[in-house]
MIZA-854155 format. One record per residue (C-alpha): residue in three letters; x, y, z. Coordinates in pm, whole numbers, plus 50000, padded with zeros to 5 digits. Example, Ala and Ser with C-alpha at 12.3 -4.5 7.8 and 13.67 -1.06 7.14 Angstrom:
REM MIZA-854155
ALA512304955050780;SER513674989450714;
This chain:
REM MIZA-854155
UNK494735481470933;UNK492865472471267;UNK493965502171412;UNK492565525771213;UNK489535507771176;UNK488935510671543;UNK489745552371533;UNK487225554971237;UNK484715533471383;UNK484735553371757;UNK485305588671559;UNK484955590371227;UNK486555580570889;UNK487855616970801;UNK491855626470731;UNK491955643771105;UNK491465609071263;UNK493275589771004;UNK496355615371085;UNK495985613471430;UNK495685577971430;UNK499005574271289;UNK500615600471490;UNK500135579271792;UNK501205551471616;UNK504525565371557;UNK504735579871885;UNK504015543172034;UNK506855531471767;UNK509485555071877;UNK508935545772260;UNK509475505472166;UNK512645517972018;UNK513665544072268;UNK513405515472532;UNK515195490872315;UNK517955518072256;UNK518115522072637;UNK518145485772685;UNK521275481572463;UNK522965513472494;UNK522175537672770;UNK519695566772783;UNK522335591572598;UNK522685571672278;UNK519085562372279;UNK517995598972271;UNK520125609872013;UNK519145575171816;UNK515375581071863;UNK515515618871807;UNK517175613471450;UNK514865582271353;UNK511895606571429;UNK513395631971171;UNK514305609370924;UNK512435618970610;UNK511385583870561;UNK510055575170875;UNK508505611170959;UNK506405610570621;UNK505035576170737;UNK503895589071040;UNK501525606370849;UNK500275582570591;UNK497735555270645;UNK500715524370575;UNK501065496570760;UNK504555493570753;UNK505135518871023;UNK502935498971265;UNK504875466071139;UNK508325482571212;UNK506915495371580;UNK505615462071675;UNK509615449371608;UNK510955473671807;UNK508845463872076;UNK509625430472014;UNK513585434371993;UNK513175453472331;UNK511895417072480;UNK513985401972264;UNK517275410972430;UNK515905408472778;UNK515315373072698;UNK511515375872782;UNK510585356972512;UNK506785349372545;UNK506365390272547;UNK508815388372236;UNK506525362872068;UNK503625383172132;UNK504725416172001;UNK506035395371641;UNK503255378971628;UNK501335413271596;UNK503765428671381;UNK503335396971147;UNK499635405971146;UNK499995439371083;UNK502205432870793;UNK503725397070654;UNK506905404370596;UNK507455412571002;UNK507975373070989;UNK511125381670851;UNK512615394171190;UNK512015370571420;UNK513165342871170;UNK516455363171128;UNK516935355171526;UNK516095319871497;UNK518595319071223;UNK521065340171447;UNK520315319071768;UNK521275290871561;UNK524605296671378;UNK525495314871747;UNK524855282971934;UNK525925256271709;UNK529095270271531;UNK530385291471824;UNK529215276972120;UNK529745241372041;UNK533045245771926;UNK534065264372264;UNK532215234972447;UNK533995203772268;UNK537545223772331;UNK537235226672698;UNK535635189172725;UNK538715173872534;UNK541445193572791;UNK543155191972472;UNK545755217072299;UNK544035236072107;UNK544315237471715;UNK543885270571509;UNK540505265171445;UNK539475256371798;UNK541535287771859;UNK539745311571664;UNK536475298471765;UNK537815300672148;UNK538365338672047;UNK535235348371923;UNK533175328772186;UNK534845348872462;UNK534135380872247;UNK530555371772220;UNK530655366972606;UNK531705400172708;UNK529755413472989;UNK528395447273026;UNK525945461873284;UNK523275469373052;UNK524135433572872;UNK520585412272867;UNK522425377372720;UNK522415356573017;UNK526135337373050;UNK525505300973059;UNK527435287273386;UNK527825250573231;UNK528345239372837;UNK527045203572888;UNK524445189672636;UNK521625194472846;UNK522395234172871;UNK522225231672484;UNK519745215572425;UNK517205242672656;UNK519235268772485;UNK517755258972110;UNK514235250472264;UNK514045284772387;UNK515415298972045;UNK512385277171844;UNK509955300272020;UNK510825327371798;UNK508965306871526;UNK505715309971698;UNK504665337871484;UNK504645320971184;UNK501385303571321;UNK499045334271322;UNK500765340470960;UNK499805305470889;UNK496595305471007;UNK495425334570799;UNK496945323870488;UNK494515290770559;UNK491495316570603;UNK492765337670319;UNK492605300070060;UNK489325294370221;UNK487745324670162;UNK489075331669829;UNK490685300969691;UNK494225314969687;UNK496915321369935;UNK498705348069804;UNK496295377769708;UNK495225368769372;UNK497045356969039;UNK498185387668964;UNK499425400469274;UNK501605369469314;UNK502845373268932;UNK504155408469011;UNK505625404669384;UNK506955369069316;UNK507245354568951;UNK508315385468772;UNK511285393469053;UNK513195362369007;UNK515325370068719;UNK519005368068885;UNK520185404668757;UNK517215417368891;UNK517725399969233;UNK521155415169157;UNK520205449669104;UNK517475449269381;UNK520305440469603;UNK522135471669523;UNK518935495669578;UNK518255477069893;UNK521465481570039;UNK521325516769942;UNK517945522970130;UNK519195507070428;UNK522945527170469;UNK522625559270232;UNK519345569170117;UNK518395605770186;UNK521325617870346;UNK521365586270582;UNK525085576570411;UNK526245608070605;UNK525505588670924;UNK527455560970744;UNK530415577170671;UNK530435593271068;UNK530415559071195;UNK533385546670947;UNK535495575471041;UNK534745570371441;UNK535815533271386;UNK539595548571327;UNK539555562071681;UNK539865539972011;UNK536815542572234;UNK536725574472455;UNK537405567672870;UNK535155570973154;UNK536615569173521;UNK539385550773358;UNK537145526473139;UNK536735524272763;UNK533035540072683;UNK531085505772650;UNK529725494472350;UNK526185475772233;UNK527025440272278;UNK528485421171993;UNK525795394472045;UNK523315421972014;UNK524855437371715;UNK524985403971565;UNK521105401671607;UNK520725433871451;UNK522935425771150;UNK520815394871084;UNK517525413671051;UNK519165439270866;UNK520845411470588;UNK517705387170581;UNK515245420170499;UNK518065431770215;UNK517995397970057;UNK514485386170052;UNK513315421970010;UNK515765421669699;UNK513665384069559;UNK510735390969643;UNK508615426069583;UNK508045440269253;UNK508205478069413;UNK511065485569544;UNK510045508569786;UNK512045525770046;UNK509495523770332;UNK509655483270329;UNK512775487170540;UNK511705508070790;UNK511955480271075;UNK515785479570997;UNK517275516170893;UNK516555522471283;UNK518625496171387;UNK521395512571183;UNK520715546571313;UNK521295529671658;UNK524715508971569;UNK526125542871416;UNK524985565771688;UNK526135546371942;UNK529845540571786;UNK530315576171727;UNK529105583272124;UNK531575558872181;UNK534725572171974;UNK534605609571922;UNK534705639072172;UNK532255655771926;UNK529775632971932;UNK527145657671994;UNK528165683171692;UNK528105652471452;UNK524345639571585;UNK523485673971496;UNK525155679271169;UNK522975644571079;UNK519665658071192;UNK520105687870975;UNK520955665370677;UNK517775646070752;UNK515985680470774;UNK517325691070447;UNK516285662770320;UNK512795661970397;UNK512005693370181;UNK515135689969921;UNK514835661369659;UNK517475642369601;UNK519345641969280;UNK518395605969191;UNK515075589169135;UNK512915583569499;UNK509435579169580;UNK507415610869635;UNK505935597269973;UNK509685595270077;UNK509755631070224;UNK507455662170209;UNK507025661069803;UNK504235643669881;UNK502765671470019;UNK503235688869678;UNK501825661469521;UNK498495661469695;UNK498035698469693;UNK498715697969310;UNK495995670269271;UNK493815687069485;UNK493645718969302;UNK493535700068996;UNK490485679869116;UNK488545714569245;UNK488945725068893;UNK487045696568727;UNK484435694669000;UNK483845734268903;UNK483945733468534;UNK483135695868403;UNK480945679968743;UNK479485652368504;UNK482715644668304;UNK483945615268203;UNK487595614568313;UNK490595596768165;UNK493545597968477;UNK495485569968621;UNK495785560068956;UNK495625572469215;UNK493825600969080;UNK491745575068967;UNK490775567269344;UNK490935607469439;UNK487715609869177;UNK485655582569262;UNK486045578969630;UNK485215614169808;UNK486315598170159;UNK489755607470004;UNK488565645070032;UNK489385655169693;UNK485825655569528;UNK482715662569686;UNK480875632469457;UNK482055609269291;UNK483295611768893;UNK483455586668621;UNK486465575968567;UNK488325555968304;UNK491605544568391;UNK494865541168224;UNK498535524668382;UNK500255556068356;UNK500955588268088;UNK503785567267873;UNK503645569467517;UNK501735535967476;UNK499215539467750;UNK498285575767598;UNK497965560967277;UNK495215534667432;UNK493545562467566;UNK493595579167199;UNK491705548067057;UNK489335549067359;UNK488605585267360;UNK484185582067270;UNK484555567867608;UNK485785600267810;UNK485025640267770;UNK488515652067976;UNK491595636568103;UNK493475647668406;UNK496815637568345;UNK500155637968582;UNK503705633168637;UNK503775596068805;UNK507355592568857;UNK510035618969019;UNK512805614668758;UNK515395638568759;UNK518385632268461;UNK520635617968647;UNK524295603568558;UNK522885569968544;UNK519935578368295;UNK522615585868031;UNK523165551067993;UNK520695532867765;UNK521795498167948;UNK520655515468242;UNK517005526668132;UNK516595497167958;UNK517355474168290;UNK514915498768467;UNK511925495268230;UNK512465459268219;UNK512975451568584;UNK511085481468778;UNK508285494368587;UNK510405526568479;UNK508465546968192;UNK509015579968116;UNK505745605168100;UNK504595623267817;UNK504455661067843;UNK501085676367929;UNK501365692267624;UNK502235662667439;UNK499495640267592;UNK496975672067488;UNK498125667067116;UNK497995629067118;UNK494295631167242;UNK493465652966984;UNK492345679467281;UNK493215713567453;UNK495445718067749;UNK493035740367967;UNK494405735568302;UNK498435730068400;UNK500665732468729;UNK504325728468775;UNK505975724569137;UNK509345714969225;UNK509625682968927;UNK505965679268973;UNK503275686068766;UNK499415684568689;UNK496935692168390;UNK493505686668238;UNK492805682467879;UNK489445691267759;UNK488875666667425;UNK487775682167075;UNK485335659667017;UNK484845643966638;UNK481645663466517;UNK482615697566697;UNK486045692166468;UNK484125687866142;UNK481625715666230;UNK485025735866271;UNK486695724565965;UNK483515729865747;UNK483305764265910;UNK486595772165786;UNK485965758165438;UNK483285781065430;UNK485375808865444;UNK487965800465197;
């Protein structure tokens, strides 16, 4: 990320600089989100939505981690704010920067282009044809007219310009302005061309393409990923409480202010948000090997915005409802859910880091020159001192995880290492679905699911002794000291001599 590289060059490549740089980026993203929310709704809704987004566990934790997803989401918010104001040039600039931050950000302008195309071709043109003919309405034309009227509702915060004429030239000009939304694809294409010229491949390397595209195209895998992405968008980490509150609010009539109903977010704006949400859910269910919640950061805040606006518009006790959801988000930061999730999505990642820091300190103190068997990310923690776990790099022998198969492969290569740093690679509570053998089979086949052996079992398989172990809230870490074959032989001979 260019922003982090600039920060490191100006100051220092340290944890403090990295955290401060990401916090500034998070603040910049929230500012863009607040401006977007105020533009499409009002200051009250904007303040509530921004507060909920800031404390939503996935956004909160990503504001302190060096990932590109937060940067892409923030730039998309700024782009959307310019888009709803019809500032095409500025919107394209923000979207182009988002695409350069992360390639999948192209989904936002692409979704908006498709929405503009659908809205213009299948709604406005139907209404135009009816007006030009001046004939009696057919049922389909009447429906098109009603929907067109719905889309043309005026409000003080409206940024969609109502066209005064319905000529073909008007439609052509509108279509041309919409094509500008495809411009962010140009810097993305330029990047891929540069990457191909330098490496000979377009999308990463062969393994990257296999993992993120080729291995994800099975119909059942796509369907399961669709369910996961939908859950991450509307229900993950207590977000379902806000969704349910919004559905409850829809049962009530809008509250009145000065004899008029409170204004909602314009239907065209909601349609554009929905287009982005659907595009992200569908595309990221088809591609992407890891189904991580942070990939949905550009769309979850849009859901929060629409829900808060609906609750504010229809419920008298909307402040209490928003406060309740805020407390639920805070709880989700500290309390792990009863289903599988990534430790980076709430403050469990802090426990994970502390466990690994203490284990790395133990290794440095007792085995400073040892060769260490471990898995990622501990392999990087031990070999890259700038990450803050060790003072100097250690020799690492890497395996994929601590499943039975991988530990057995490590046991076959025990001559290559002296100790093993083992840890939980996944947070896997026992849920109702895990009792279903078919579900476990699908997770293993399509989502790299595996079961880590317990540290005591790993020590037994490797033929060593567990000299260090620590547990915390479903996470654990251990160090296994290998019993060398020569030592084992001497001990066996000594025991035989006493018999």
